[in-house]
Structures are given as structure tokens and as C-alpha cells.
N, CA, C and O atoms as CSV, one atom per row, in Angstrom:
chain,resi,resn,atom,element,x,y,z
A,1,MET,N,N,-169.863,79.492,11.170
A,1,MET,CA,C,-169.391,80.612,10.526
A,1,MET,C,C,-169.601,80.603,9.069
A,1,MET,O,O,-169.194,79.623,8.446
A,2,ARG,N,N,-170.191,81.579,8.437
A,2,ARG,CA,C,-170.446,81.805,7.010
A,2,ARG,C,C,-169.486,82.687,6.480
A,2,ARG,O,O,-169.044,83.604,7.172
A,3,ILE,N,N,-169.054,82.466,5.108
A,3,ILE,CA,C,-168.186,83.313,4.454
A,3,ILE,C,C,-169.121,84.418,3.874
A,3,ILE,O,O,-170.133,84.134,3.233
A,4,GLN,N,N,-168.723,85.704,4.137
A,4,GLN,CA,C,-169.428,86.873,3.637
A,4,GLN,C,C,-169.091,87.004,1.934
A,4,GLN,O,O,-167.938,87.071,1.506
A,5,GLY,N,N,-170.073,87.023,1.232
A,5,GLY,CA,C,-169.865,87.184,-0.187
A,5,GLY,C,C,-169.325,88.438,-0.547
A,5,GLY,O,O,-169.497,89.378,0.228
A,6,LEU,N,N,-168.665,88.614,-1.659
A,6,LEU,CA,C,-168.071,89.937,-2.062
A,6,LEU,C,C,-169.297,90.538,-2.979
A,6,LEU,O,O,-170.000,89.836,-3.705
A,7,SER,N,N,-169.419,91.844,-2.834
A,7,SER,CA,C,-170.281,92.590,-3.662
A,7,SER,C,C,-169.589,92.993,-5.053
A,7,SER,O,O,-168.392,93.280,-5.095
A,8,ILE,N,N,-170.365,92.997,-6.122
A,8,ILE,CA,C,-169.774,93.426,-7.377
A,8,ILE,C,C,-168.875,94.637,-7.321
A,8,ILE,O,O,-168.043,94.703,-8.226
A,9,GLU,N,N,-168.887,95.667,-6.374
A,9,GLU,CA,C,-168.145,96.780,-6.226
A,9,GLU,C,C,-166.735,96.348,-5.667
A,9,GLU,O,O,-165.734,97.024,-5.902
A,10,ALA,N,N,-166.704,95.327,-5.006
A,10,ALA,CA,C,-165.431,94.823,-4.314
A,10,ALA,C,C,-164.737,93.760,-5.054
A,10,ALA,O,O,-163.794,93.172,-4.525
A,11,THR,N,N,-165.155,93.459,-6.294
A,11,THR,CA,C,-164.425,92.436,-6.978
A,11,THR,C,C,-163.506,93.031,-8.079
A,11,THR,O,O,-163.598,94.164,-8.553
A,12,PRO,N,N,-162.684,92.156,-8.374
A,12,PRO,CA,C,-161.739,92.440,-9.645
A,12,PRO,C,C,-162.563,92.480,-10.933
A,12,PRO,O,O,-163.663,91.927,-10.945
A,13,GLU,N,N,-162.090,93.107,-12.022
A,13,GLU,CA,C,-162.627,93.242,-13.186
A,13,GLU,C,C,-163.246,91.922,-13.788
A,13,GLU,O,O,-164.382,91.915,-14.263
A,14,LYS,N,N,-162.511,90.905,-13.746
A,14,LYS,CA,C,-162.660,89.490,-14.372
A,14,LYS,C,C,-163.940,88.897,-13.530
A,14,LYS,O,O,-164.884,88.338,-14.089
A,15,VAL,N,N,-163.853,89.076,-12.241
A,15,VAL,CA,C,-164.960,88.547,-11.411
A,15,VAL,C,C,-166.238,89.402,-11.723
A,15,VAL,O,O,-167.320,88.822,-11.814
A,16,ALA,N,N,-166.150,90.800,-11.896
A,16,ALA,CA,C,-167.394,91.448,-12.166
A,16,ALA,C,C,-167.941,91.085,-13.588
A,16,ALA,O,O,-169.135,91.243,-13.838
A,17,ARG,N,N,-167.102,90.619,-14.476
A,17,ARG,CA,C,-167.688,90.182,-15.627
A,17,ARG,C,C,-168.532,88.874,-15.562
A,17,ARG,O,O,-169.558,88.710,-16.222
A,18,ILE,N,N,-168.041,88.028,-14.769
A,18,ILE,CA,C,-168.590,86.661,-14.408
A,18,ILE,C,C,-169.801,86.991,-13.645
A,18,ILE,O,O,-170.815,86.326,-13.860
A,19,TYR,N,N,-169.817,88.036,-12.689
A,19,TYR,CA,C,-171.215,88.333,-11.947
A,19,TYR,C,C,-172.209,88.766,-12.823
A,19,TYR,O,O,-173.348,88.312,-12.711
A,20,ASN,N,N,-171.876,89.734,-13.837
A,20,ASN,CA,C,-172.736,90.327,-14.871
A,20,ASN,C,C,-173.250,89.207,-15.598
A,20,ASN,O,O,-174.454,89.166,-15.848
A,21,LYS,N,N,-172.465,88.275,-15.973
A,21,LYS,CA,C,-172.928,87.117,-17.022
A,21,LYS,C,C,-173.885,86.354,-16.245
A,21,LYS,O,O,-174.911,86.052,-16.856
A,22,ALA,N,N,-173.785,85.949,-14.973
A,22,ALA,CA,C,-174.499,85.081,-14.161
A,22,ALA,C,C,-175.873,85.886,-13.961
A,22,ALA,O,O,-176.954,85.340,-14.180
A,23,SER,N,N,-175.770,87.185,-13.544
A,23,SER,CA,C,-176.916,87.815,-13.221
A,23,SER,C,C,-177.844,88.065,-14.531
A,23,SER,O,O,-179.024,88.390,-14.405
A,24,GLY,N,N,-177.282,87.907,-15.682
A,24,GLY,CA,C,-178.167,88.076,-16.922
A,24,GLY,C,C,-178.582,86.709,-17.096
A,24,GLY,O,O,-179.669,86.563,-17.656
A,25,ARG,N,N,-178.044,85.813,-16.788
A,25,ARG,CA,C,-178.430,84.337,-17.039
A,25,ARG,C,C,-179.604,84.115,-16.023
A,25,ARG,O,O,-180.677,83.780,-16.524
A,26,VAL,N,N,-179.543,84.253,-14.704
A,26,VAL,CA,C,-180.457,83.724,-13.831
A,26,VAL,C,C,-181.115,84.817,-13.116
A,26,VAL,O,O,-182.013,84.536,-12.321
A,27,GLY,N,N,-180.768,86.039,-13.311
A,27,GLY,CA,C,-181.428,87.270,-12.842
A,27,GLY,C,C,-180.842,87.815,-11.482
A,27,GLY,O,O,-181.290,88.855,-10.999
A,28,ARG,N,N,-179.899,87.145,-10.911
A,28,ARG,CA,C,-179.119,87.523,-9.913
A,28,ARG,C,C,-177.744,86.849,-9.810
A,28,ARG,O,O,-177.521,85.848,-10.491
A,29,VAL,N,N,-176.917,87.298,-9.078
A,29,VAL,CA,C,-175.660,86.609,-8.753
A,29,VAL,C,C,-175.842,85.522,-7.732
A,29,VAL,O,O,-176.243,85.798,-6.601
A,30,PRO,N,N,-175.565,84.321,-8.092
A,30,PRO,CA,C,-175.700,83.043,-6.992
A,30,PRO,C,C,-174.890,83.252,-5.933
A,30,PRO,O,O,-173.755,83.677,-6.146
A,31,THR,N,N,-175.331,82.990,-4.604
A,31,THR,CA,C,-174.437,83.229,-3.395
A,31,THR,C,C,-173.166,82.462,-3.593
A,31,THR,O,O,-172.094,83.015,-3.347
A,32,PRO,N,N,-173.206,81.366,-3.973
A,32,PRO,CA,C,-171.881,80.516,-4.216
A,32,PRO,C,C,-170.721,81.177,-5.028
A,32,PRO,O,O,-169.515,81.029,-4.834
A,33,LEU,N,N,-171.316,81.909,-5.943
A,33,LEU,CA,C,-170.203,82.705,-6.655
A,33,LEU,C,C,-169.743,83.940,-5.857
A,33,LEU,O,O,-168.597,84.348,-6.046
A,34,THR,N,N,-170.531,84.552,-5.002
A,34,THR,CA,C,-169.941,85.488,-4.181
A,34,THR,C,C,-168.998,85.073,-3.166
A,34,THR,O,O,-168.105,85.829,-2.785
A,35,ALA,N,N,-169.154,83.933,-2.724
A,35,ALA,CA,C,-168.010,83.266,-1.774
A,35,ALA,C,C,-166.676,82.963,-2.558
A,35,ALA,O,O,-165.564,83.105,-2.050
A,36,LEU,N,N,-166.911,82.507,-3.913
A,36,LEU,CA,C,-165.669,82.011,-4.656
A,36,LEU,C,C,-165.020,83.167,-5.186
A,36,LEU,O,O,-163.920,83.017,-5.718
A,37,ALA,N,N,-165.567,84.356,-5.115
A,37,ALA,CA,C,-164.981,85.651,-5.629
A,37,ALA,C,C,-163.828,86.002,-5.010
A,37,ALA,O,O,-163.098,86.831,-5.554
A,38,TYR,N,N,-163.475,85.422,-3.761
A,38,TYR,CA,C,-162.207,85.856,-3.167
A,38,TYR,C,C,-161.008,85.252,-3.713
A,38,TYR,O,O,-159.899,85.574,-3.285
A,39,CYS,N,N,-161.170,84.360,-4.673
A,39,CYS,CA,C,-160.081,83.699,-5.461
A,39,CYS,C,C,-160.670,83.631,-7.067
A,39,CYS,O,O,-161.366,82.788,-7.633
A,40,PRO,N,N,-160.049,84.949,-7.545
A,40,PRO,CA,C,-160.493,85.079,-8.909
A,40,PRO,C,C,-160.122,83.946,-9.875
A,40,PRO,O,O,-160.905,83.632,-10.771
A,41,ASP,N,N,-158.983,83.346,-9.717
A,41,ASP,CA,C,-158.446,82.315,-10.647
A,41,ASP,C,C,-159.510,81.058,-10.464
A,41,ASP,O,O,-159.896,80.380,-11.416
A,42,LEU,N,N,-159.842,80.894,-9.355
A,42,LEU,CA,C,-160.704,79.659,-9.104
A,42,LEU,C,C,-162.208,79.830,-9.581
A,42,LEU,O,O,-162.842,78.891,-10.061
A,43,ILE,N,N,-162.751,81.168,-9.404
A,43,ILE,CA,C,-164.171,81.340,-9.815
A,43,ILE,C,C,-164.118,81.300,-11.384
A,43,ILE,O,O,-165.001,80.695,-11.992
A,44,GLU,N,N,-163.054,81.961,-12.081
A,44,GLU,CA,C,-162.844,81.733,-13.527
A,44,GLU,C,C,-162.910,80.326,-14.174
A,44,GLU,O,O,-163.543,79.988,-15.175
A,45,THR,N,N,-162.054,79.531,-13.316
A,45,THR,CA,C,-161.851,78.139,-13.754
A,45,THR,C,C,-163.133,77.405,-13.681
A,45,THR,O,O,-163.573,76.740,-14.619
A,46,LEU,N,N,-163.722,77.548,-12.528
A,46,LEU,CA,C,-164.936,76.813,-12.217
A,46,LEU,C,C,-166.204,77.142,-13.094
A,46,LEU,O,O,-166.966,76.268,-13.508
A,47,THR,N,N,-166.337,78.348,-13.311
A,47,THR,CA,C,-167.426,78.787,-14.342
A,47,THR,C,C,-167.000,78.452,-15.780
A,47,THR,O,O,-167.924,78.434,-16.593
A,48,THR,N,N,-165.753,78.182,-16.245
A,48,THR,CA,C,-165.413,77.706,-17.532
A,48,THR,C,C,-165.845,76.303,-17.538
A,48,THR,O,O,-166.599,75.913,-18.429
A,49,LEU,N,N,-165.397,75.451,-16.546
A,49,LEU,CA,C,-165.714,74.120,-16.412
A,49,LEU,C,C,-167.241,73.917,-16.554
A,49,LEU,O,O,-167.680,73.161,-17.421
A,50,SER,N,N,-168.062,74.598,-15.693
A,50,SER,CA,C,-169.475,74.605,-15.508
A,50,SER,C,C,-170.149,74.912,-16.903
A,50,SER,O,O,-171.137,74.279,-17.274
A,51,GLY,N,N,-169.597,75.864,-17.624
A,51,GLY,CA,C,-170.131,76.093,-18.936
A,51,GLY,C,C,-169.973,74.983,-19.939
A,51,GLY,O,O,-170.843,74.649,-20.743
A,52,ALA,N,N,-168.742,74.426,-19.813
A,52,ALA,CA,C,-168.535,73.265,-20.759
A,52,ALA,C,C,-169.188,72.086,-20.434
A,52,ALA,O,O,-169.505,71.304,-21.330
A,53,LEU,N,N,-169.451,71.837,-19.165
A,53,LEU,CA,C,-170.282,70.740,-18.963
A,53,LEU,C,C,-171.910,71.021,-19.164
A,53,LEU,O,O,-172.714,70.095,-19.270
A,54,THR,N,N,-172.210,72.150,-19.195
A,54,THR,CA,C,-173.496,72.607,-19.336
A,54,THR,C,C,-173.955,72.524,-20.749
A,54,THR,O,O,-175.085,72.147,-21.062
A,55,SER,N,N,-172.970,72.916,-21.648
A,55,SER,CA,C,-173.073,73.015,-23.081
A,55,SER,C,C,-172.967,71.580,-23.940
A,55,SER,O,O,-173.450,71.311,-25.040
A,56,SER,N,N,-172.270,70.872,-23.160
A,56,SER,CA,C,-171.929,69.486,-23.802
A,56,SER,C,C,-173.229,68.676,-23.991
A,56,SER,O,O,-174.187,68.694,-23.218
A,57,HIS,N,N,-173.109,67.875,-25.273
A,57,HIS,CA,C,-174.365,67.188,-25.652
A,57,HIS,C,C,-174.087,65.658,-25.544
A,57,HIS,O,O,-174.804,64.864,-26.152
A,58,VAL,N,N,-173.143,65.283,-24.843
A,58,VAL,CA,C,-172.710,63.892,-24.681
A,58,VAL,C,C,-173.878,63.207,-23.961
A,58,VAL,O,O,-174.385,62.147,-24.327
A,59,VAL,N,N,-174.268,63.978,-22.831
A,59,VAL,CA,C,-175.452,63.469,-21.931
A,59,VAL,C,C,-176.650,64.305,-22.152
A,59,VAL,O,O,-176.600,65.526,-22.006
A,60,GLU,N,N,-177.663,63.717,-22.481
A,60,GLU,CA,C,-178.858,64.662,-22.816
A,60,GLU,C,C,-179.241,65.489,-21.409
A,60,GLU,O,O,-179.028,65.136,-20.249
A,61,SER,N,N,-179.827,66.608,-21.864
A,61,SER,CA,C,-180.121,67.563,-20.840
A,61,SER,C,C,-181.000,67.198,-19.730
A,61,SER,O,O,-180.767,67.546,-18.573
A,62,ARG,N,N,-182.045,66.474,-20.091
A,62,ARG,CA,C,-182.990,65.789,-18.991
A,62,ARG,C,C,-182.237,64.827,-18.067
A,62,ARG,O,O,-182.554,64.758,-16.880
A,63,LEU,N,N,-181.255,64.086,-18.576
A,63,LEU,CA,C,-180.464,63.210,-17.562
A,63,LEU,C,C,-179.684,64.128,-16.682
A,63,LEU,O,O,-179.672,63.938,-15.466
A,64,LYS,N,N,-179.073,65.053,-17.200
A,64,LYS,CA,C,-178.219,66.079,-16.280
A,64,LYS,C,C,-178.996,66.544,-15.203
A,64,LYS,O,O,-178.580,66.515,-14.045
A,65,THR,N,N,-180.320,67.054,-15.587
A,65,THR,CA,C,-181.149,67.567,-14.497
A,65,THR,C,C,-181.542,66.537,-13.503
A,65,THR,O,O,-181.585,66.882,-12.322
A,66,LEU,N,N,-181.860,65.215,-13.858
A,66,LEU,CA,C,-182.031,64.321,-12.939
A,66,LEU,C,C,-180.928,63.907,-12.136
A,66,LEU,O,O,-181.099,63.469,-10.998
A,67,ALA,N,N,-179.729,64.031,-12.703
A,67,ALA,CA,C,-178.527,63.814,-11.905
A,67,ALA,C,C,-178.311,64.846,-10.901
A,67,ALA,O,O,-178.012,64.538,-9.747
A,68,CYS,N,N,-178.459,66.182,-11.315
A,68,CYS,CA,C,-178.353,67.172,-10.268
A,68,CYS,C,C,-179.328,67.226,-9.034
A,68,CYS,O,O,-179.037,67.615,-7.902
A,69,LEU,N,N,-180.538,66.761,-9.474
A,69,LEU,CA,C,-181.552,66.527,-8.439
A,69,LEU,C,C,-181.156,65.425,-7.464
A,69,LEU,O,O,-181.216,65.561,-6.242
A,70,ARG,N,N,-180.744,64.316,-8.096
A,70,ARG,CA,C,-180.420,63.245,-7.040
A,70,ARG,C,C,-179.156,63.484,-6.123
A,70,ARG,O,O,-179.039,63.009,-4.994
A,71,ALA,N,N,-178.168,64.330,-6.796
A,71,ALA,CA,C,-177.090,64.672,-6.081
A,71,ALA,C,C,-177.415,65.739,-4.985
A,71,ALA,O,O,-176.649,65.901,-4.035
A,72,ALA,N,N,-178.522,66.436,-5.128
A,72,ALA,CA,C,-179.061,67.395,-4.105
A,72,ALA,C,C,-179.851,66.689,-3.024
A,72,ALA,O,O,-179.903,67.148,-1.883
A,73,GLN,N,N,-180.447,65.605,-3.370
A,73,GLN,CA,C,-181.023,64.824,-2.494
A,73,GLN,C,C,-180.124,64.008,-1.453
A,73,GLN,O,O,-180.347,63.809,-0.259
A,74,ILE,N,N,-179.042,63.588,-2.244
A,74,ILE,CA,C,-177.825,62.682,-1.479
A,74,ILE,C,C,-177.414,63.630,-0.492
A,74,ILE,O,O,-177.263,63.231,0.663
A,75,ALA,N,N,-177.198,64.915,-0.801
A,75,ALA,CA,C,-176.397,65.875,0.119
A,75,ALA,C,C,-177.440,66.479,1.038
A,75,ALA,O,O,-177.023,67.254,1.898
A,76,GLY,N,N,-178.797,66.219,0.973
A,76,GLY,CA,C,-179.780,66.895,1.799
A,76,GLY,C,C,-179.953,68.358,1.463
A,76,GLY,O,O,-180.206,69.182,2.341
A,77,CYS,N,N,-179.828,68.650,0.297
A,77,CYS,CA,C,-179.968,69.972,-0.160
A,77,CYS,C,C,-181.340,70.136,-0.622
A,77,CYS,O,O,-181.747,69.251,-1.375
A,78,PRO,N,N,-182.261,71.231,-0.283
A,78,PRO,CA,C,-183.605,71.395,-0.818
A,78,PRO,C,C,-183.475,72.056,-2.097
A,78,PRO,O,O,-183.456,73.286,-2.150
A,79,PHE,N,N,-183.382,71.324,-3.150
A,79,PHE,CA,C,-183.243,71.761,-4.456
A,79,PHE,C,C,-184.576,71.982,-5.216
A,79,PHE,O,O,-184.563,72.370,-6.384
């Protein structure tokens, strides 16, 4: 069973802002965000955390990308 993601029309205002920001960044709303939209506080917290991790310069960008690729391989995700 899969969770049916929420459309932008069905989301609260703060989730719609997150959808718009994601859409502007990657050209669409990623599917995991549409599933997380059922819990606005969770999606807001996770996108804030993700933004902080992405913008941090403690670990160089290239190493972050390699870590993401390796985690996807371990999880069996076609990344």
C-alpha cells in the first residue's frame, strides 16, 4: 500500500510554501514531500534540517554527494 501524496491545493499554507520552494529548486515537488505533507510540522522541521545540512560547509559538497550515493546503494535505491 502506498501513501497518496497531497496536491498543493489540498495542503495548508505553510506546506504550499514548501512545495513552491521545492518546485522552484528542482522543477517539481518531490514525491516524498507530498507524503510528508500530511504532517505540516514534520515537513517543516525536516526541510529546515535538510537545508541546514545542505548549506553547511563543514563537509565538502563532493563528499556529501558521495555519501548520498553510497547510502542509496546500501538501501538498494536506484539513485
